[in-house]
C-alpha positions in Angstrom: 10.8 -21.7 23.6 7.1 -20.9 22.7 7.0 -21.2 19.0 5.1 -18.6 16.9 4.7 -20.6 14.1 5.7 -24.1 12.9 6.3 -25.4 9.4 7.5 -28.8 7.8 11.4 -27.8 8.7 11.1 -24.4 10.5 10.3 -23.4 14.0 9.7 -19.5 14.0 9.7 -18.0 17.5 10.2 -14.5 19.6 13.5 -13.3 19.8 14.9 -13.0 23.6 17.3 -10.3 24.7 19.6 -13.4 24.8 19.5 -13.8 21.2 21.9 -10.7 20.2 24.8 -12.8 19.5 22.8 -14.6 16.7 21.8 -11.2 15.3 25.4 -10.0 15.3 26.7 -13.1 13.6 24.0 -13.0 10.7 24.9 -9.3 10.1 28.3 -9.7 9.7 28.4 -11.7 6.8 29.1 -9.3 3.7 27.0 -11.5 1.3 23.9 -11.6 3.8 24.6 -7.6 3.8 25.3 -7.1 0.2 21.9 -5.4 -0.8 21.3 -4.0 2.8 24.5 -1.9 3.4 26.9 -2.7 0.5 28.3 -5.8 2.8 29.2 -3.6 5.9 28.4 -5.7 9.2 25.5 -3.8 11.6 27.6 -2.8 14.5 27.1 -5.2 17.6 26.5 -2.3 20.0 23.7 -1.0 17.5 22.1 -4.6 17.7 22.3 -4.9 21.2 21.1 -1.2 22.2 18.6 -0.6 19.2 17.5 -3.7 17.3 16.9 -6.3 20.2 15.0 -3.7 22.5 13.1 -2.5 19.2 12.3 -6.2 18.4 11.1 -6.9 21.7 9.1 -3.8 21.7 6.9 -4.7 18.9 6.1 -8.0 20.6 4.7 -5.8 23.2 3.2 -3.2 20.7 1.1 -6.0 18.6 0.3 -8.4 21.2 3.1 -10.9 20.0 1.2 -11.2 16.5 3.7 -9.2 14.6 7.2 -8.6 14.5 10.9 -10.3 13.6 10.9 -13.9 14.5 14.0 -16.1 14.9 13.9 -18.9 12.6 15.3 -22.3 13.7 15.7 -25.5 12.1 13.3 -28.1 13.9 15.6 -30.9 13.8 18.5 -29.8 14.8 17.6 -26.3 16.6 20.1 -24.5 14.5 19.3 -20.6 14.1 19.1 -20.2 10.1 18.0 -16.3 10.1 14.7 -14.5 10.9 11.2 -13.7 9.1 9.2 -10.7 9.5 5.6 -9.8 9.7 4.7 -6.6 10.7 2.5 -3.4 10.2 4.4 0.0 9.4 4.7 2.2 12.5 2.0 4.4 11.8 0.2 2.2 8.7 -3.0 0.5 8.9 -3.0 -2.5 10.9 -4.7 -4.5 8.0 -1.4 -4.4 5.8 2.0 -5.6 6.9 5.4 -6.2 5.5 6.9 -9.5 5.0 10.9 -9.8 5.2 13.5 -12.5 5.8 17.1 -12.8 6.3 19.0 -15.8 6.2 22.3 -17.1 7.0 24.4 -17.6 4.0 24.6 -21.5 4.4 21.1 -21.8 4.4 20.5 -20.0 0.9 19.1 -22.2 -1.8 17.4 -24.4 0.5 13.7 -23.1 0.1 13.6 -21.7 3.8 12.7 -18.2 2.5 9.9 -19.8 0.0 8.6 -22.1 3.3 8.8 -19.6 6.1 7.0 -16.9 4.0 4.2 -19.4 2.9 3.7 -20.1 6.2 3.6 -16.3 7.3 1.3 -15.4 4.5 -1.0 -18.1 5.7 -0.9 -16.7 9.0 -1.8 -13.2 8.0 -4.9 -14.0 5.8 -6.2 -16.9 8.2 -5.6 -15.7 11.7 -4.4 -12.1 11.6 -7.3 -10.7 9.2 -5.0 -9.0 6.9 -5.9 -7.4 3.8 -2.6 -7.0 2.1 1.1 -8.1 2.5 4.0 -6.2 0.9 7.6 -6.8 0.6 10.3 -4.8 -1.2 13.8 -5.3 -2.3 16.5 -3.9 -4.5 15.8 -4.3 -8.1 19.0 -6.4 -8.5 18.2 -8.8 -5.8 16.6 -11.5 -8.0 16.9 -14.1 -5.1 14.4 -12.4 -3.1 12.0 -11.3 -5.9 12.0 -15.2 -7.0 10.8 -16.0 -3.4 8.3 -13.3 -3.8 7.0 -14.5 -7.1 7.1 -18.0 -5.7 4.8 -17.5 -2.6 2.4 -15.7 -5.1 3.2 -12.0 -4.7 3.0 -9.8 -7.9 5.1 -6.6 -8.6 2.9 -3.9 -7.5 5.6 -0.9 -8.2 9.2 0.7 -8.1 10.6 2.3 -5.0 13.4 4.7 -4.6 16.5 3.7 -2.8 16.7 5.4 0.7 19.3 7.8 1.0 21.2 5.8 3.4 21.5 2.9 0.8 23.0 4.9 -1.9 26.6 3.4 -1.6 25.1 0.0 -1.9 25.6 -1.8 -5.3 23.0 -1.3 -7.9 21.4 1.3 -5.6 21.0 3.5 -8.6 18.6 1.0 -9.8 16.3 1.4 -7.0 14.2 -1.2 -5.7 10.9 -3.2 -6.2 7.7 -3.8 -4.4 5.5 -6.9 -4.4 2.4 -7.2 -3.2 -0.3 -10.0 -2.4 -4.3 -9.5 -1.0 -6.2 -11.7 1.1 -8.4 -12.4 -2.1 -5.4 -13.4 -4.2 -3.9 -15.3 -1.8 -7.2 -17.5 -1.4 -7.3 -18.2 -5.0 -6.6 -21.9 -6.1 
């Protein structure tokens, strides 16, 4: 296993084709999927046939610098979830989305903040990004708190995508947080 990034407690690495079961388990928890699908699990075949190949293709597209990264506890090696840092498919390469999805058992331990801070550091010191953004539902205060803790500020609201209208709170839409390289580098 080659680490993409390490922190005090986490190792972020590229996913492999053998990791589908980790993603299936993560996406089968209704609490984890609450603000993504209304608690409905992602179909395992969708993960195996579409998600994993897409994750692997993204590493090739961006030279391994961007994508979805498996997060493991450094001491035990246990899978705790994933982090994402990637530009939009047709977007500028100096802007990237930050995201994360963690196993419910790992919530409240500071992992989302720790991993996000490390990715912001990499984005602005090694990858030359100008802007990193993240979006979540208006009701998802947990994710919004992480975004604030890492220095992001609310930049506006976003409409709920049509395929998510069945999710609790979808009528309230979402929020977008951003941080620029200049804001990140301030004391």
